[in-house]
VOVOVEX-697327 format. One line per 4 residues: their letters; for each residue y, z, x of N, C-alpha, C, O. Coordinates in steps of 0.1 Angstrom, whole numbers, plus 5000, padded with zeros to 4 digits. Example, Ala and Ser with C-alpha at 12.3 -4.5 7.8 and 13.67 -1.06 7.14 Angstrom:
2
as	4943,5078,5132,4955,5078,5123,4967,5078,5132,4967,5085,5142 | 4978,5071,5128,4989,5071,5137,5000,5079,5129,5011,5080,5134;
END
This chain:
352
mptl	2678,1895,4877,2666,1901,4882,2661,1911,4872,2669,1919,4867 | 2648,1912,4869,2643,1921,4859,2645,1936,4864,2644,1938,4876 | 2649,1944,4854,2651,1958,4858,2641,1967,4852,2642,1980,4852 | 2630,1962,4845,2620,1970,4839,2606,1965,4843,2603,1953,4841;
rifr	2598,1974,4849,2584,1970,4852,2575,1980,4845,2579,1992,4843 | 2563,1976,4842,2553,1984,4835,2541,1985,4844,2536,1975,4849 | 2536,1998,4846,2524,2000,4854,2514,2007,4845,2517,2017,4839 | 2502,2001,4843,2492,2007,4835,2482,2014,4844,2478,2008,4854;
qvat	2478,2025,4840,2468,2033,4848,2454,2028,4845,2450,2025,4834 | 2447,2026,4856,2433,2021,4854,2424,2032,4849,2416,2030,4840 | 2425,2044,4855,2416,2055,4851,2422,2062,4839,2426,2074,4840 | 2423,2056,4827,2430,2062,4816,2423,2074,4811,2430,2084,4807;
lwfa	2410,2074,4810,2403,2086,4805,2405,2098,4814,2406,2109,4809 | 2405,2096,4827,2407,2107,4836,2421,2113,4834,2423,2125,4833 | 2431,2104,4832,2445,2108,4830,2447,2116,4817,2455,2125,4816 | 2439,2112,4807,2441,2118,4794,2436,2133,4795,2441,2141,4787;
tapv	2428,2136,4804,2423,2150,4805,2430,2158,4816,2428,2170,4818 | 2439,2151,4824,2446,2158,4835,2458,2166,4830,2464,2161,4820 | 2461,2177,4835,2473,2185,4831,2486,2177,4834,2487,2171,4845 | 2495,2178,4825,2508,2172,4827,2519,2182,4825,2517,2192,4818;
avla	2530,2180,4832,2541,2190,4832,2547,2191,4818,2548,2181,4811 | 2552,2202,4814,2558,2204,4802,2573,2200,4804,2581,2209,4807 | 2577,2188,4801,2590,2183,4802,2597,2182,4788,2609,2180,4788 | 2589,2183,4778,2595,2181,4765,2588,2191,4755,2582,2187,4745;
hhsl	2590,2204,4757,2584,2214,4749,2588,2212,4734,2580,2214,4725 | 2601,2208,4732,2606,2206,4718,2610,2192,4716,2618,2189,4707 | 2605,2183,4724,2609,2169,4722,2604,2163,4709,2593,2166,4705 | 2612,2154,4703,2607,2147,4691,2605,2133,4694,2603,2125,4685;
lgye	2605,2129,4707,2605,2115,4711,2591,2109,4713,2588,2097,4710 | 2581,2117,4717,2567,2112,4719,2567,2102,4730,2576,2093,4731 | 2557,2103,4740,2557,2094,4751,2543,2088,4754,2533,2095,4751 | 2543,2076,4759,2530,2069,4762,2526,2073,4776,2532,2069,4786;
ksel	2516,2083,4777,2513,2088,4789,2503,2079,4798,2501,2082,4810 | 2498,2069,4792,2489,2060,4799,2496,2049,4806,2490,2041,4813 | 2509,2048,4805,2517,2038,4812,2529,2044,4819,2534,2054,4815 | 2533,2038,4830,2546,2041,4836,2555,2028,4835,2550,2017,4838;
ievd	2567,2030,4832,2577,2019,4833,2587,2023,4844,2588,2035,4847 | 2593,2013,4849,2603,2015,4859,2617,2009,4855,2618,1997,4852 | 2627,2018,4854,2640,2014,4850,2650,2015,4862,2651,2026,4868 | 2656,2004,4865,2665,2004,4877,2679,2001,4872,2682,1990,4866;
gevt	2688,2011,4874,2702,2009,4868,2712,2019,4873,2710,2025,4884 | 2723,2020,4866,2734,2029,4870,2736,2040,4860,2736,2037,4847 | 2738,2052,4864,2740,2064,4856,2754,2062,4849,2764,2061,4856 | 2754,2063,4836,2767,2062,4829,2771,2075,4822,2783,2077,4819;
sifw	2762,2084,4820,2765,2097,4814,2755,2107,4818,2743,2103,4820 | 2758,2120,4818,2749,2131,4821,2752,2142,4812,2763,2147,4810 | 2742,2147,4805,2743,2158,4796,2733,2169,4802,2721,2168,4799 | 2738,2178,4810,2730,2187,4817,2730,2201,4810,2739,2209,4812;
rnph	2720,2203,4801,2719,2215,4793,2705,2218,4789,2696,2209,4790 | 2703,2230,4784,2690,2233,4778,2691,2230,4763,2702,2231,4757 | 2680,2226,4756,2667,2226,4761,2662,2215,4769,2652,2215,4775 | 2670,2203,4770,2666,2192,4778,2678,2185,4783,2688,2183,4776;
irlt	2678,2182,4796,2689,2174,4802,2687,2159,4797,2676,2155,4793 | 2698,2152,4797,2697,2138,4792,2707,2130,4801,2718,2133,4802 | 2702,2118,4805,2710,2109,4813,2710,2096,4804,2701,2093,4797 | 2721,2088,4806,2721,2074,4801,2722,2065,4813,2731,2067,4822;
vstm	2713,2055,4814,2713,2046,4825,2715,2032,4820,2708,2027,4811 | 2724,2025,4826,2727,2011,4822,2719,2001,4831,2720,2002,4843 | 2712,1992,4824,2705,1982,4832,2710,1968,4827,2715,1966,4816 | 2707,1958,4836,2711,1944,4832,2698,1936,4832,2692,1933,4843;
vevg	2694,1931,4820,2681,1924,4820,2684,1909,4824,2675,1902,4828 | 2696,1905,4822,2701,1892,4827,2716,1892,4827,2722,1901,4822 | 2722,1882,4833,2736,1882,4835,2743,1884,4821,2741,1876,4812 | 2752,1894,4820,2759,1897,4808,2752,1904,4797,2758,1907,4787;
qevl	2739,1907,4799,2732,1914,4789,2728,1928,4794,2719,1930,4802 | 2735,1938,4788,2733,1952,4792,2724,1959,4782,2724,1957,4770 | 2715,1968,4788,2706,1976,4780,2708,1991,4785,2708,1993,4797 | 2711,2000,4775,2713,2014,4778,2700,2021,4776,2694,2020,4765;
wtve	2695,2029,4786,2683,2037,4785,2687,2052,4784,2696,2056,4792 | 2680,2059,4776,2681,2074,4775,2670,2080,4783,2658,2076,4781 | 2673,2088,4792,2663,2095,4801,2663,2110,4797,2673,2117,4799 | 2652,2114,4790,2651,2128,4786,2643,2136,4796,2631,2135,4797;
ggpi	2650,2145,4803,2643,2153,4813,2639,2167,4808,2639,2169,4796 | 2636,2176,4817,2632,2189,4813,2644,2198,4811,2655,2194,4812 | 2641,2211,4808,2652,2221,4808,2658,2223,4821,2652,2221,4832 | 2671,2227,4821,2678,2230,4833,2670,2240,4842,2669,2239,4854;
ntme	2665,2251,4835,2658,2261,4843,2646,2256,4851,2644,2260,4862 | 2639,2246,4844,2627,2240,4851,2632,2232,4863,2626,2232,4874 | 2643,2224,4861,2648,2216,4872,2653,2224,4884,2650,2221,4895 | 2660,2235,4881,2665,2244,4892,2654,2250,4899,2655,2252,4912;
rrgi	2643,2254,4893,2632,2260,4900,2625,2250,4909,2618,2253,4918 | 2627,2237,4906,2622,2226,4915,2632,2221,4925,2630,2212,4932 | 2643,2228,4926,2653,2225,4936,2662,2213,4932,2668,2207,4940 | 2662,2210,4919,2670,2199,4914,2682,2204,4906,2680,2209,4895;
srer	2694,2203,4912,2706,2208,4905,2714,2197,4900,2712,2185,4902 | 2724,2200,4892,2734,2190,4886,2740,2182,4897,2744,2170,4894 | 2742,2187,4908,2750,2180,4919,2742,2169,4925,2747,2161,4933 | 2729,2168,4922,2720,2157,4928,2723,2144,4922,2720,2134,4929;
ihvg	2727,2143,4910,2729,2130,4903,2743,2130,4898,2748,2140,4892 | 2750,2118,4899,2764,2117,4895,2765,2104,4886,2758,2094,4888 | 2775,2104,4877,2779,2092,4870,2783,2081,4880,2791,2084,4889 | 2777,2069,4879,2780,2058,4888,2769,2056,4899,2769,2046,4905;
dkii	2760,2066,4900,2749,2065,4909,2739,2054,4905,2737,2052,4893 | 2734,2047,4915,2723,2037,4913,2710,2045,4914,2707,2051,4925 | 2701,2045,4904,2689,2052,4905,2678,2043,4899,2680,2034,4892 | 2665,2047,4903,2653,2041,4897,2645,2052,4891,2642,2062,4897;
isgh	2642,2050,4878,2634,2059,4870,2620,2054,4868,2619,2043,4863 | 2610,2061,4872,2596,2058,4869,2592,2068,4859,2592,2080,4862 | 2588,2064,4847,2584,2074,4837,2577,2068,4826,2572,2057,4826 | 2575,2077,4815,2568,2073,4803,2577,2069,4792,2587,2077,4789;
astr	2575,2058,4786,2584,2053,4775,2581,2060,4762,2569,2064,4760 | 2591,2062,4754,2590,2069,4741,2582,2059,4732,2584,2047,4732 | 2573,2065,4724,2566,2057,4714,2573,2057,4701,2569,2050,4691 | 2585,2064,4700,2592,2065,4687,2606,2059,4688,2611,2054,4678;
vent	2612,2061,4700,2626,2057,4701,2628,2046,4712,2623,2048,4723 | 2634,2035,4708,2635,2024,4717,2644,2027,4729,2653,2035,4728 | 2640,2022,4741,2648,2024,4753,2650,2038,4757,2661,2043,4760 | 2640,2046,4756,2640,2060,4759,2628,2063,4768,2617,2059,4766;
vqpv	2630,2071,4779,2620,2073,4789,2620,2088,4793,2630,2094,4794 | 2608,2093,4796,2606,2106,4802,2603,2104,4817,2593,2098,4820 | 2612,2110,4825,2610,2107,4840,2598,2114,4846,2595,2125,4843 | 2592,2106,4855,2582,2112,4864,2587,2113,4878,2586,2123,4885;
lvtl	2593,2102,4883,2600,2101,4896,2614,2096,4894,2616,2087,4886 | 2623,2101,4901,2637,2095,4902,2640,2092,4916,2640,2101,4925 | 2642,2080,4919,2646,2076,4933,2661,2074,4933,2667,2065,4926 | 2668,2081,4942,2682,2081,4944,2686,2069,4952,2678,2063,4959;
asge	2699,2066,4952,2704,2055,4961,2701,2057,4975,2700,2047,4983 | 2701,2069,4980,2698,2073,4994,2684,2070,4997,2680,2070,5009 | 2675,2068,4988,2661,2066,4990,2653,2079,4988,2640,2078,4988 | 2660,2090,4986,2653,2103,4983,2646,2102,4969,2652,2097,4960;
tlvl	2634,2107,4969,2627,2108,4956,2626,2122,4951,2622,2131,4958 | 2630,2123,4938,2628,2136,4931,2616,2135,4922,2615,2127,4914 | 2607,2145,4924,2594,2145,4916,2596,2154,4904,2598,2166,4906 | 2596,2149,4892,2598,2157,4880,2585,2161,4873,2584,2170,4866;
nqes	2575,2153,4876,2562,2155,4870,2551,2152,4880,2547,2140,4881 | 2547,2162,4888,2538,2160,4899,2524,2155,4894,2519,2146,4901 | 2519,2160,4883,2506,2156,4878,2506,2141,4874,2497,2134,4878 | 2516,2137,4867,2516,2123,4863,2518,2114,4876,2512,2103,4877;
aaaf	2527,2118,4885,2529,2110,4897,2516,2109,4905,2513,2098,4910 | 2509,2120,4906,2496,2119,4913,2486,2110,4906,2478,2103,4912 | 2486,2111,4893,2476,2104,4885,2478,2089,4887,2468,2081,4886 | 2491,2084,4889,2493,2070,4891,2494,2066,4905,2498,2055,4908;
glld	2490,2075,4914,2490,2072,4928,2503,2071,4935,2505,2064,4945 | 2513,2078,4930,2527,2077,4935,2529,2088,4945,2540,2088,4951 | 2520,2097,4947,2522,2108,4957,2511,2108,4967,2499,2104,4964 | 2514,2111,4979,2504,2114,4989,2497,2127,4986,2503,2135,4979;
eteq	2484,2128,4989,2476,2139,4985,2482,2153,4990,2480,2163,4984 | 2490,2152,5001,2495,2164,5006,2509,2167,5001,2515,2177,5004 | 2515,2157,4994,2529,2159,4989,2530,2169,4978,2521,2168,4969 | 2539,2178,4978,2540,2188,4968,2554,2187,4962,2564,2183,4968;
tasv	2555,2191,4949,2568,2192,4943,2576,2204,4949,2571,2215,4951 | 2589,2201,4953,2597,2211,4959,2600,2222,4949,2601,2220,4937 | 2600,2234,4954,2603,2246,4946,2612,2255,4954,2612,2255,4966 | 2620,2263,4946,2629,2272,4952,2622,2285,4954,2616,2291,4945;
tadn	2622,2291,4966,2616,2304,4969,2627,2314,4971,2637,2311,4976 | 2623,2326,4967,2633,2337,4968,2634,2342,4983,2624,2341,4991 | 2646,2347,4987,2647,2352,5000,2640,2366,5002,2637,2372,4992 | 2639,2370,5014,2631,2382,5017,2637,2395,5010,2630,2403,5005;
evvt	2651,2395,5009,2657,2407,5003,2654,2408,4988,2651,2419,4983 | 2654,2396,4982,2651,2396,4967,2636,2400,4965,2633,2407,4956 | 2627,2395,4973,2613,2398,4972,2611,2413,4974,2604,2419,4967 | 2617,2419,4985,2616,2433,4988,2621,2441,4976,2614,2451,4973;
aair	2632,2438,4970,2638,2445,4959,2629,2445,4947,2627,2454,4940 | 2623,2433,4945,2614,2431,4933,2601,2440,4935,2597,2446,4925 | 2596,2440,4947,2584,2449,4949,2588,2464,4947,2579,2471,4942 | 2599,2467,4952,2603,2481,4951,2605,2486,4936,2602,2497,4932;
rahg	2610,2476,4928,2613,2480,4914,2601,2479,4905,2600,2487,4895 | 2591,2471,4908,2580,2468,4899,2571,2480,4898,2568,2487,4908 | 2567,2483,4886,2557,2493,4883,2550,2490,4870,2557,2489,4860 | 2537,2490,4870,2530,2487,4858,2534,2474,4852,2535,2464,4859;
ifrv	2536,2474,4839,2540,2461,4832,2555,2458,4834,2559,2447,4831 | 2562,2467,4840,2577,2465,4841,2581,2457,4853,2582,2463,4864 | 2582,2444,4851,2585,2435,4862,2587,2421,4855,2585,2420,4843 | 2591,2411,4863,2592,2398,4858,2579,2391,4860,2573,2391,4870;
wsnr	2574,2385,4849,2561,2378,4849,2564,2363,4848,2571,2358,4840 | 2557,2356,4857,2559,2341,4859,2548,2333,4852,2537,2336,4853 | 2553,2324,4844,2544,2314,4838,2546,2301,4845,2555,2294,4842 | 2537,2298,4855,2538,2286,4863,2534,2273,4856,2534,2263,4862;
grhw	2530,2274,4844,2528,2262,4836,2514,2257,4834,2511,2253,4823 | 2506,2257,4844,2493,2249,4844,2484,2254,4832,2479,2247,4824 | 2482,2268,4832,2473,2273,4821,2480,2272,4808,2473,2269,4798 | 2493,2273,4808,2500,2272,4795,2499,2257,4790,2498,2255,4778;
iqds	2500,2248,4799,2499,2234,4795,2486,2231,4788,2485,2225,4777 | 2475,2235,4794,2462,2233,4789,2460,2239,4775,2456,2232,4766 | 2464,2251,4773,2463,2258,4760,2472,2252,4750,2468,2250,4738 | 2485,2249,4754,2494,2244,4744,2491,2230,4740,2494,2226,4728;
rewg	2485,2222,4748,2481,2208,4744,2470,2209,4733,2472,2202,4723 | 2461,2218,4735,2451,2220,4724,2457,2226,4712,2454,2222,4700 | 2467,2235,4714,2473,2242,4703,2481,2231,4694,2482,2232,4682 | 2487,2222,4701,2496,2212,4695,2488,2203,4685,2494,2197,4676;
vrvh	2475,2202,4686,2468,2193,4677,2458,2201,4668,2451,2195,4661 | 2459,2214,4669,2450,2222,4661,2453,2222,4647,2465,2221,4643 | 2443,2221,4638,2445,2221,4624,2444,2236,4619,2433,2242,4620 | 2455,2241,4613,2454,2255,4609,2449,2256,4595,2449,2246,4587;
plre	2443,2268,4591,2437,2269,4578,2448,2272,4568,2450,2283,4563 | 2455,2261,4563,2466,2263,4555,2463,2263,4540,2453,2256,4536 | 2470,2271,4532,2469,2270,4518,2476,2257,4514,2484,2252,4521 | 2473,2252,4502,2479,2239,4497,2494,2239,4497,2500,2229,4501;
sarl	2500,2250,4493,2515,2250,4493,2521,2249,4507,2531,2242,4509 | 2514,2255,4517,2519,2255,4531,2516,2241,4537,2524,2236,4544 | 2505,2235,4533,2502,2221,4538,2513,2211,4533,2517,2203,4540 | 2516,2212,4520,2527,2203,4515,2540,2206,4522,2548,2196,4524;
aqea	2543,2218,4524,2556,2221,4531,2556,2216,4545,2566,2210,4550 | 2545,2217,4552,2544,2211,4566,2546,2196,4565,2552,2190,4574 | 2539,2189,4556,2540,2175,4555,2554,2170,4552,2558,2159,4556 | 2562,2178,4545,2575,2175,4541,2585,2177,4552,2597,2172,4552;
wnqp	2581,2185,4562,2590,2188,4574,2593,2175,4582,2584,2168,4585 | 2606,2173,4585,2610,2161,4592,2617,2166,4605,2628,2172,4604 | 2611,2164,4616,2616,2170,4629,2630,2167,4632,2638,2176,4635 | 2635,2154,4631,2649,2151,4635,2659,2159,4627,2670,2162,4632;
tddv	2656,2163,4614,2666,2170,4606,2662,2185,4604,2671,2193,4602 | 2649,2188,4605,2645,2202,4602,2641,2211,4614,2640,2223,4612 | 2640,2205,4626,2636,2213,4638,2648,2222,4642,2658,2217,4646 | 2646,2235,4640,2657,2244,4644,2660,2244,4658,2671,2248,4663;
alqc	2650,2241,4667,2652,2241,4681,2663,2230,4685,2671,2233,4695 | 2664,2219,4678,2674,2209,4681,2688,2214,4677,2698,2209,4682 | 2689,2225,4669,2702,2231,4666,2704,2243,4675,2714,2251,4672 | 2696,2246,4684,2697,2257,4693,2696,2270,4686,2702,2280,4690;
ikag	2688,2270,4675,2685,2283,4668,2673,2290,4675,2663,2283,4676 | 2675,2302,4678,2664,2309,4686,2651,2310,4678,2651,2312,4666 | 2640,2307,4685,2627,2309,4679,2624,2323,4675,2628,2332,4683 | 2617,2325,4664,2613,2338,4660,2598,2340,4663,2592,2331,4668;
mpea	2593,2351,4659,2579,2355,4661,2571,2347,4651,2575,2346,4639 | 2558,2343,4655,2552,2344,4668,2556,2332,4678,2552,2333,4690 | 2563,2322,4673,2566,2310,4681,2574,2314,4693,2573,2307,4704 | 2582,2325,4693,2590,2329,4704,2582,2331,4717,2587,2330,4728;
mmmp	2569,2335,4715,2560,2337,4727,2554,2325,4733,2549,2325,4744 | 2555,2313,4726,2549,2301,4730,2559,2293,4739,2564,2283,4734 | 2560,2297,4751,2570,2291,4760,2565,2292,4775,2557,2301,4778 | 2569,2282,4783,2564,2282,4797,2573,2288,4807,2573,2284,4819;
fpie	2581,2298,4803,2591,2304,4812,2588,2319,4814,2579,2325,4807 | 2595,2325,4824,2592,2339,4827,2596,2349,4815,2604,2345,4807 | 2589,2360,4815,2593,2371,4807,2595,2383,4815,2590,2384,4827 | 2601,2393,4810,2604,2406,4817,2603,2418,4808,2610,2418,4798;
fleq	2595,2428,4812,2595,2441,4805,2604,2451,4812,2604,2452,4824 | 2612,2457,4804,2621,2468,4809,2620,2480,4800,2617,2479,4788 | 2621,2492,4807,2621,2504,4799,2634,2507,4792,2645,2504,4798 | 2633,2513,4780,2645,2517,4773,2642,2530,4767,2636,2531,4756;
dedm	2645,2541,4773,2641,2555,4769,2626,2555,4767,2619,2551,4777 | 2621,2558,4756,2606,2559,4754,2601,2545,4749,2589,2543,4747 | 2610,2536,4745,2606,2523,4741,2607,2513,4752,2609,2517,4764 | 2604,2500,4749,2606,2490,4760,2612,2477,4754,2611,2475,4742;
llyi	2618,2470,4763,2624,2457,4759,2616,2446,4765,2612,2447,4777 | 2614,2435,4758,2607,2423,4763,2617,2412,4763,2620,2407,4752 | 2622,2408,4775,2631,2397,4776,2623,2384,4778,2614,2383,4786 | 2626,2374,4770,2620,2361,4770,2630,2351,4774,2640,2349,4767;
eewd	2628,2344,4786,2638,2335,4791,2642,2324,4781,2654,2322,4779 | 2632,2318,4775,2635,2307,4766,2643,2313,4754,2638,2322,4747 | 2654,2307,4750,2663,2311,4739,2670,2324,4742,2677,2329,4733 | 2668,2330,4754,2675,2343,4757,2671,2354,4746,2679,2362,4742;
nvrt	2658,2353,4742,2653,2363,4732,2651,2377,4738,2647,2378,4750 | 2653,2387,4731,2650,2401,4735,2643,2408,4723,2648,2409,4712 | 2631,2412,4726,2623,2420,4716,2623,2434,4720,2622,2438,4732 | 2625,2443,4710,2624,2457,4712,2610,2461,4707,2606,2459,4696;
ihmg	2602,2468,4716,2589,2473,4712,2590,2488,4711,2592,2495,4721 | 2589,2493,4699,2590,2508,4697,2577,2515,4701,2566,2511,4695 | 2578,2524,4710,2566,2531,4715,2564,2545,4710,2554,2551,4712 | 2575,2550,4703,2574,2564,4699,2571,2565,4684,2563,2557,4679;
ddsd	2577,2575,4678,2575,2577,4663,2581,2565,4656,2593,2562,4657 | 2573,2559,4647,2578,2547,4640,2580,2551,4625,2582,2542,4617 | 2581,2563,4622,2583,2567,4608,2597,2563,4602,2598,2562,4590 | 2607,2561,4611,2620,2557,4606,2623,2542,4607,2634,2538,4606;
lgdl	2612,2534,4610,2615,2520,4612,2614,2512,4599,2617,2500,4598 | 2610,2519,4588,2608,2512,4575,2621,2507,4570,2621,2497,4561 | 2633,2512,4574,2646,2508,4568,2652,2497,4576,2663,2492,4573 | 2646,2492,4587,2651,2481,4595,2651,2468,4587,2641,2465,4580;
apss	2662,2461,4588,2663,2448,4580,2653,2438,4587,2651,2438,4599 | 2648,2429,4579,2639,2418,4585,2648,2410,4595,2660,2409,4593 | 2641,2405,4605,2647,2397,4615,2638,2386,4620,2626,2386,4617 | 2643,2376,4627,2635,2365,4632,2624,2370,4642,2613,2365,4642;
lgts	2627,2381,4649,2617,2386,4659,2609,2398,4653,2599,2403,4658 | 2613,2403,4641,2606,2413,4634,2607,2427,4640,2615,2429,4649 | 2599,2436,4635,2598,2449,4640,2585,2451,4647,2574,2449,4642 | 2586,2455,4660,2574,2456,4669,2571,2470,4672,2580,2477,4676;
vghw	2559,2475,4670,2554,2488,4673,2543,2487,4683,2533,2480,4680 | 2543,2494,4694,2533,2493,4704,2526,2506,4708,2532,2517,4706 | 2515,2505,4714,2508,2517,4720,2499,2512,4731,2495,2500,4731 | 2495,2521,4740,2486,2517,4751,2472,2521,4748,2469,2531,4742;
egnt	2463,2511,4751,2449,2514,4751,2444,2511,4765,2440,2499,4768 | 2443,2521,4774,2440,2519,4788,2451,2511,4794,2463,2514,4794 | 2448,2499,4800,2457,2490,4807,2462,2480,4797,2469,2470,4802 | 2460,2481,4784,2464,2471,4775,2474,2476,4765,2473,2486,4759;
lvvk	2485,2469,4765,2496,2472,4755,2493,2464,4742,2492,2452,4742 | 2491,2472,4731,2488,2466,4718,2501,2466,4710,2507,2477,4708 | 2506,2455,4705,2518,2454,4698,2516,2448,4684,2511,2437,4683 | 2520,2455,4674,2519,2450,4660,2533,2447,4655,2542,2455,4656;
tsni	2535,2434,4651,2549,2430,4646,2548,2425,4632,2540,2417,4628 | 2557,2431,4624,2559,2427,4610,2574,2426,4607,2582,2426,4616 | 2577,2425,4594,2591,2425,4590,2598,2412,4596,2610,2413,4600 | 2591,2401,4596,2596,2389,4602,2602,2380,4591,2595,2378,4581;
nypf	2614,2374,4593,2619,2365,4583,2622,2351,4589,2629,2343,4583 | 2615,2348,4601,2616,2335,4607,2608,2325,4598,2596,2329,4595 | 2613,2313,4594,2606,2305,4585,2594,2297,4590,2587,2291,4582 | 2593,2296,4603,2583,2287,4608,2573,2294,4618,2576,2303,4625;
fddr	2560,2290,4616,2549,2296,4624,2549,2289,4638,2546,2296,4648 | 2553,2276,4639,2552,2269,4652,2564,2259,4652,2573,2260,4644 | 2564,2250,4662,2574,2240,4663,2570,2227,4657,2576,2216,4661 | 2561,2227,4648,2556,2215,4641,2558,2216,4626,2553,2208,4618;
gtpq	2566,2226,4622,2570,2227,4608,2560,2234,4599,2561,2234,4587 | 2550,2241,4605,2541,2250,4597,2549,2261,4592,2555,2269,4600 | 2550,2263,4579,2558,2274,4574,2551,2288,4576,2539,2288,4579 | 2558,2298,4574,2553,2312,4573,2561,2320,4563,2573,2317,4562;
seav	2555,2330,4557,2562,2338,4548,2566,2352,4554,2562,2354,4566 | 2573,2360,4547,2577,2373,4552,2566,2383,4552,2567,2394,4556 | 2554,2378,4547,2542,2387,4548,2535,2385,4561,2525,2392,4564 | 2540,2377,4570,2533,2374,4583,2533,2386,4592,2543,2394,4592;
esve	2522,2388,4599,2521,2399,4609,2514,2394,4621,2505,2385,4619 | 2517,2399,4632,2509,2396,4644,2505,2408,4652,2512,2418,4651 | 2493,2407,4658,2489,2418,4667,2486,2412,4681,2477,2403,4682 | 2493,2416,4691,2492,2411,4704,2486,2421,4713,2487,2433,4712;
hfsl	2478,2416,4723,2473,2425,4734,2478,2419,4747,2474,2408,4751 | 2486,2427,4754,2490,2424,4768,2481,2432,4777,2483,2444,4778 | 2472,2426,4785,2463,2433,4793,2467,2432,4808,2467,2421,4813 | 2470,2443,4814,2474,2443,4828,2462,2444,4837,2453,2453,4835;
sdde	2461,2436,4847,2450,2436,4857,2451,2449,4865,2461,2455,4866 | 2439,2453,4871,2439,2465,4879,2449,2465,4890,2454,2476,4894 | 2450,2453,4896,2459,2453,4908,2474,2449,4904,2483,2447,4912 | 2476,2449,4890,2489,2447,4885,2495,2433,4889,2508,2432,4890;
srld	2487,2423,4891,2492,2410,4895,2491,2400,4884,2497,2389,4886 | 2485,2403,4873,2483,2394,4862,2484,2401,4849,2480,2412,4847 | 2490,2394,4839,2491,2399,4826,2485,2389,4816,2491,2378,4814 | 2474,2392,4809,2468,2384,4800,2473,2387,4786,2476,2398,4782;
wvav	2473,2376,4777,2479,2378,4764,2470,2371,4754,2466,2359,4755 | 2466,2378,4744,2460,2373,4732,2467,2378,4720,2472,2389,4720 | 2467,2370,4709,2473,2375,4697,2467,2369,4684,2461,2357,4685 | 2467,2376,4674,2461,2371,4661,2472,2373,4650,2479,2383,4650;
vtdp	2474,2362,4642,2484,2362,4632,2478,2362,4618,2468,2354,4616 | 2483,2370,4609,2478,2369,4595,2490,2367,4586,2501,2372,4588 | 2488,2358,4576,2499,2355,4566,2491,2350,4554,2489,2338,4553 | 2488,2359,4545,2480,2355,4533,2487,2345,4524,2480,2338,4516;
etft	2500,2343,4525,2507,2333,4517,2507,2320,4523,2509,2310,4517 | 2503,2319,4536,2503,2306,4544,2489,2302,4548,2485,2290,4546 | 2481,2312,4553,2468,2308,4558,2457,2314,4549,2458,2325,4543 | 2446,2307,4549,2434,2312,4542,2426,2322,4550,2417,2329,4545;
esva	2429,2323,4563,2423,2333,4572,2432,2335,4584,2442,2328,4586 | 2429,2345,4592,2437,2348,4604,2437,2337,4614,2427,2329,4615 | 2447,2336,4622,2449,2325,4632,2450,2331,4645,2459,2340,4648 | 2441,2328,4655,2442,2332,4668,2451,2323,4676,2449,2311,4676;
mpem	2461,2329,4683,2470,2321,4691,2463,2317,4704,2453,2324,4708 | 2467,2307,4711,2461,2303,4723,2462,2314,4734,2473,2319,4735 | 2452,2317,4741,2453,2327,4751,2461,2322,4763,2461,2310,4767 | 2470,2331,4768,2478,2328,4779,2478,2339,4790,2473,2350,4787;
hwdw	2484,2336,4801,2486,2347,4811,2498,2344,4819,2502,2333,4821 | 2503,2355,4825,2515,2354,4834,2510,2360,4847,2502,2369,4848 | 2516,2355,4858,2513,2361,4871,2526,2367,4877,2537,2364,4873 | 2524,2377,4885,2535,2384,4892,2538,2376,4905,2529,2376,4914;
vpge	2549,2370,4906,2554,2364,4918,2566,2371,4922,2577,2368,4917 | 2565,2380,4932,2577,2389,4936,2588,2380,4940,2587,2370,4948 | 2600,2383,4934,2612,2375,4937,2615,2365,4926,2627,2360,4925 | 2606,2362,4917,2609,2353,4906,2619,2360,4897,2617,2372,4894;
erkt	2629,2353,4893,2639,2359,4885,2640,2353,4871,2638,2340,4870 | 2643,2360,4861,2645,2355,4848,2659,2349,4847,2669,2356,4850 | 2660,2337,4843,2673,2330,4841,2679,2331,4827,2671,2333,4818 | 2691,2328,4826,2697,2326,4812,2693,2312,4807,2691,2303,4815;
ynct	2693,2311,4794,2688,2298,4789,2700,2290,4783,2702,2278,4786 | 2709,2297,4775,2721,2291,4771,2720,2277,4765,2725,2267,4771 | 2712,2276,4755,2710,2263,4748,2723,2257,4743,2731,2264,4738 | 2724,2244,4744,2736,2237,4739,2732,2225,4730,2723,2217,4734;
vadn	2737,2224,4718,2734,2214,4709,2738,2200,4714,2749,2199,4719 | 2729,2191,4714,2733,2177,4718,2744,2171,4710,2746,2174,4698 | 2752,2163,4717,2764,2157,4710,2761,2143,4704,2770,2136,4700 | 2748,2140,4703,2744,2127,4697,2731,2128,4690,2726,2119,4684;
END
């Protein structure tokens, strides 16, 4: 019996403009979003780690002919926020995967729906599922909500910018999609370096090397500001990054060694935190191999709404050795969702 079916979407143009979940922020596989395939088989291995979980599913296309499929899911943190834990799927389970096939690697799929042997359906990409008519209009992706004590404690601790800020994805998806295809004003040497970059061998994310500035801010996970004496710390869930923002006298910062996150100095302009970061030695401007030099600097504006429920972010990057003009980063915002907690990321290098 065939174990692979293909579903083509009729309203392709509508789907191309619909938001899709970020399941492969650092994926190198590429997926065909205008089609769904269905893979029916048995789970033979599970690699449950950040930045992406991975399953291997064995299918039989005919008697005696086995095909192994790689299923590349999202980060553990994203799965857990949707109520999907490691205990939901086991080696030996019979499952059905509905998802998008890779355009680059044979027998590889990005899951949209996973149907367990019990008949329970796990929704991993609500937008794609809805676009292909696989969800009832009222059906929602499950999410984990904080209990009342956690919410009460979060409200009590929060003041000003100092709280956990949630990036629920939708606005980030829209901006990052446009960002991913933007052509930057590169100098010729930078253009040649970008063209020479080979993701399977050169992408530092695949080696679990923490992203540096400004790429460190381009992520769909929560952030948290905490006070540290007169300075502040900015915790970024992805990569477990921690930025120190110096708010006092910066006269003694010139002796700091360059680092991937650089040296950040901030000040307040009304409800807006302005942060200038320099002294950066991270080699890449983005996750597509665009280089940057140690002359790179960024100026960020974190604008707090009057009711302290929203934090807007804009940033401009200059690097005269890489760009012919300044580059504006995509605008983003975070919302305050009392009880949202920042998780550890704990990236693990894939074993294959």
